[in-house]
C-alpha positions as a Markdown table, in Angstrom:
| # | Residue | x | y | z |
|---|---|---|---|---|
| 1 | Met | 3.5 | -48.7 | -40.8 |
| 2 | Ser | 5.7 | -50.8 | -42.5 |
| 3 | Gln | 9.0 | -49.7 | -43.1 |
| 4 | Glu | 8.2 | -50.5 | -46.6 |
| 5 | Lys | 5.2 | -48.6 | -46.8 |
| 6 | Leu | 7.1 | -45.6 | -45.1 |
| 7 | Ala | 9.9 | -45.8 | -47.2 |
| 8 | Glu | 7.5 | -45.8 | -50.4 |
| 9 | Arg | 5.8 | -43.0 | -49.5 |
| 10 | Leu | 9.4 | -40.8 | -48.7 |
| 11 | Gly | 10.4 | -41.7 | -51.9 |
| 12 | Leu | 13.0 | -43.5 | -51.0 |
| 13 | Thr | 14.7 | -47.5 | -50.4 |
| 14 | Phe | 13.5 | -49.6 | -47.5 |
| 15 | Gln | 17.8 | -49.7 | -46.4 |
| 16 | Gln | 17.7 | -46.0 | -46.1 |
| 17 | Val | 14.8 | -46.1 | -43.9 |
| 18 | Gln | 16.5 | -48.4 | -41.8 |
| 19 | Lys | 19.6 | -46.4 | -41.3 |
| 20 | Tyr | 17.5 | -43.4 | -40.5 |
| 21 | Glu | 15.9 | -46.0 | -37.9 |
| 22 | Arg | 19.5 | -47.3 | -36.6 |
| 23 | Gly | 21.0 | -44.0 | -36.9 |
| 24 | Thr | 23.5 | -43.7 | -39.6 |
| 25 | Asn | 21.8 | -41.0 | -41.8 |
| 26 | Arg | 20.6 | -38.2 | -39.9 |
| 27 | Ile | 17.4 | -36.9 | -41.0 |
| 28 | Ser | 16.8 | -33.5 | -42.5 |
| 29 | Ala | 14.8 | -30.7 | -40.9 |
| 30 | Ser | 12.5 | -31.1 | -44.7 |
| 31 | Arg | 12.7 | -35.3 | -43.8 |
| 32 | Leu | 11.2 | -34.3 | -40.9 |
| 33 | Gln | 8.2 | -32.3 | -42.2 |
| 34 | His | 7.8 | -34.7 | -44.6 |
| 35 | Leu | 7.7 | -37.6 | -41.6 |
| 36 | Ala | 5.3 | -35.6 | -39.5 |
| 37 | Gln | 3.0 | -35.1 | -42.7 |
| 38 | Ile | 3.0 | -39.1 | -43.2 |
| 39 | Phe | 2.1 | -39.4 | -39.7 |
| 40 | Asp | 0.2 | -36.6 | -39.5 |
| 41 | Val | 1.7 | -35.2 | -36.6 |
| 42 | Pro | 3.3 | -31.9 | -35.4 |
| 43 | Val | 6.9 | -31.7 | -36.1 |
| 44 | Gln | 7.2 | -31.5 | -32.7 |
| 45 | Phe | 6.3 | -34.7 | -31.5 |
| 46 | Phe | 9.0 | -36.2 | -32.4 |
| 47 | Phe | 10.7 | -33.5 | -29.6 |
| 48 | Asp | 8.7 | -34.2 | -26.7 |
| 49 | Gly | 10.4 | -35.6 | -23.9 |
| 50 | Ala | 13.6 | -35.1 | -25.4 |
| 51 | Pro | 16.2 | -33.4 | -23.0 |
| 52 | Arg | 16.4 | -29.7 | -23.7 |
| 53 | Leu | 20.3 | -29.0 | -24.6 |
| 54 | Ala | 19.8 | -25.2 | -24.2 |
| 55 | Val | 18.8 | -25.8 | -20.5 |
| 56 | Ser | 22.2 | -27.6 | -19.6 |
| 57 | Val | 23.6 | -25.1 | -21.5 |
| 58 | Arg | 22.7 | -22.4 | -19.6 |
| 59 | Lys | 23.5 | -24.2 | -16.3 |
| 60 | Asn | 26.9 | -25.6 | -17.5 |
| 61 | Lys | 27.7 | -22.6 | -19.1 |
| 62 | Gln | 28.9 | -24.8 | -21.6 |
| 63 | Ala | 27.5 | -27.2 | -24.2 |
| 64 | Pro | 29.1 | -30.9 | -24.7 |
| 65 | Ser | 30.9 | -30.9 | -28.7 |
| 66 | Met | 28.6 | -32.6 | -31.5 |
| 67 | Gly | 31.5 | -34.9 | -32.1 |
| 68 | Phe | 31.2 | -36.0 | -28.6 |
| 69 | Val | 27.6 | -36.2 | -29.0 |
| 70 | Asp | 27.5 | -38.5 | -32.3 |
| 71 | Asp | 30.3 | -40.7 | -30.7 |
| 72 | Phe | 28.1 | -41.8 | -27.5 |
| 73 | Leu | 25.0 | -42.5 | -29.6 |
| 74 | Ala | 26.9 | -44.3 | -32.0 |
| 75 | Gly | 28.3 | -46.3 | -29.1 |
| 76 | Ala | 26.7 | -49.7 | -27.2 |
| 77 | Glu | 25.8 | -47.6 | -24.4 |
| 78 | Gly | 24.3 | -45.0 | -26.3 |
| 79 | Lys | 22.4 | -47.0 | -28.5 |
| 80 | Ala | 21.2 | -49.4 | -25.3 |
| 81 | Leu | 20.4 | -46.0 | -23.4 |
| 82 | Thr | 18.5 | -44.2 | -26.0 |
| 83 | Lys | 17.0 | -47.8 | -27.0 |
| 84 | Ala | 15.6 | -47.7 | -23.5 |
| 85 | Phe | 14.6 | -44.1 | -22.5 |
| 86 | Leu | 12.7 | -43.9 | -25.9 |
| 87 | Gln | 10.3 | -46.9 | -24.7 |
| 88 | Ile | 9.4 | -44.8 | -21.4 |
| 89 | Lys | 6.3 | -43.8 | -22.9 |
| 90 | Asp | 5.7 | -41.0 | -20.1 |
| 91 | Val | 7.2 | -37.9 | -20.1 |
| 92 | Thr | 7.3 | -37.3 | -16.3 |
| 93 | Val | 9.4 | -40.4 | -16.1 |
| 94 | Arg | 11.2 | -39.3 | -18.9 |
| 95 | His | 11.8 | -35.7 | -17.3 |
| 96 | Ser | 12.7 | -38.3 | -14.0 |
| 97 | Val | 15.3 | -40.1 | -15.4 |
| 98 | Val | 16.9 | -37.2 | -16.8 |
| 99 | His | 16.8 | -35.4 | -13.1 |
| 100 | Met | 18.5 | -38.9 | -12.2 |
| 101 | Val | 21.2 | -38.8 | -14.3 |
| 102 | Glu | 22.0 | -35.1 | -14.2 |
| 103 | Ala | 22.2 | -35.2 | -10.3 |
| 104 | Leu | 24.1 | -38.9 | -10.1 |
| 105 | Ala | 26.9 | -37.3 | -12.7 |
| 106 | Gln | 26.9 | -33.9 | -10.6 |
| 107 | Ser | 27.6 | -36.1 | -7.3 |
| 108 | Gly | 30.6 | -37.8 | -9.6 |
| 109 | Asn | 32.1 | -34.4 | -10.0 |
| 110 | Gln | 32.1 | -33.2 | -6.7 |
């Protein structure tokens, strides 16, 4: 589906859809529900294979501030990492990448 067609179905402009795609604008829960209906998928589809922050919080006893996460994702490294990560279709491989990055982070903290 083209961005123009998606924008039309969402009742938005093409530019607003581009802002969602680039991460300039956040997607609200109601908008996410609408997207799920348009694509005929459950909302959970958009989260399959995503790292779970709650697990990290329990392990580390401390959550990263959302400002830090937003800053990282807005930067060049965050965008490149996110783009590459989302191209990995195999959930098992994505989980392996997350575990590898966690191991690398742990080795640097010792």
